[in-house]
N, C-alpha and C positions, 0 to 999 in steps of 0.2 A: 504494500499499499504505500503510495507516495506521501511524502511529509508535507503537511500544510503549513504555510506561513501565515502569520497574523496580518490583519489589515494594517496595523501600525507598521509592521515591517515592510509590507508591500508599498505602503505610502512613502516611507523613508527611501526605499530603493528607487522607486519611480522618481521622486524628487531629486535625489542625488544624481541619477542618470540625466535628468532634464537639465540641471544646472551644469553638468559636465558638458553637455551639448552647447550651453551658453558660454562656457569657458572656451570651447572650441571656436565659437563664433567670435569671441574677443581676440583670439590669436589670429584668426583669419583677417580681422579687421585691422589689427596692427600691421600685418603684412601688406594689406591694401594701402594703409597710410604710408608705409615705406615707399610703395611704388608710386604713389601720387606725389610724394615729396621729391623723389627722384625725377620724376617728370617735371616738377616745378624748378628743380635746379638746372635743368636742361634749357629753360626758357631765359630770354633776356629779361632784365628788370622791367616789369611792366605789370599792368593790372592782371593779365593772364597768370603771371607767376604768383602774384599775391593771392588770387583766387584758388590756385592749386595748393599753396601752402595752408590757406584757410580750410580747404577740403581735407587735407591731410590732418590738420589739427582736430577737425570734427571726427574723423575716423578714430584717431587716438583717444580722444575724450570719450566717445561712445564705448569704445572697447574697454577703457579703464573703468568706466562706471559699471558696465555689465560684469566685469570681472569682480569688482568689489562687492556689488550687490549679490552676485551668485555665491561668493564665499560667505557673506552674511547670512544668506538664506539657508545654507547647509549647516554652518557652524552654530548659529544662533536661532535657527528656525524662524527667521524674520520674514513674516508673510507679506508685507508691503513690497518685497523685492519681486514677487510675481508680476505685479502690475508695472513696476518701474522698468523691470527688464523687458517685459513685453512691449511697453510703450517705446522705449529707446530702440530696440531691434526693429519694431514695425516702422517707425519713421525713417531710420537709416536704410533698411533693406527695401521697402516699397519704393523709395525714390530711386534707388540703384536699379531695381527691376524696370521701373518706368522709363527712366532717363538713359540707361546704359544697356541693358539686356534686350529690351523690346525693339529699340532701333538697331540693334546688332552691332553696337560699338565694341562689344566684346562677345566672344563665343560663350555658349551656354556652359561649357566646362572649360575653365574652372569657375566661370561666373555664378553658377548655382550653388557653389560650396557654402557660401555665407547663408543664403536663403534656406538651404536644406538643413544646416546646423540650427538655424532659428526655428524651423518647423519641428525638428526633433526636440529642441528644448521646450517649445510650446506644448507639444504632445505630451511629453513625460511630466513636466511641471503641472499641467492641467489635470492629468490623471492623478498625480499626487494630491492636488487640491481637492479634487472631487472625492477621493477616498478618505481624505482627512476627517477624523472625528471632530475636529475643531472648526469645521467648515462653516457652521452656522453662527459663529461668534463674530 
């Protein structure tokens, strides 16, 4: 007979897997920030270079926030992290999908790596939230 795990354990496992996906999302966005900064360095001093550096900064900042909130969610069971991480990833990746992937400025692979990490994080953290006995509080 297979061993059964408790709802609490399943919730914890799902939540940790979800935030691991979000940490992967953060790493991918640091790499994207590095690529955008390299592109900015290749430009002459201009508004284009400034905008590229601003975009790199935004990617670094979003990645840093998601990493910190993910760690807080796992270590401290900080439930507001679910909504904060979801919102930051949503704003960052939807604009990337609409303005970069849809017009084919980047190929789907590796372009979908970040959105797929976001989807994995969303799926597992949502499952953890739904299974949580503290959900109604």
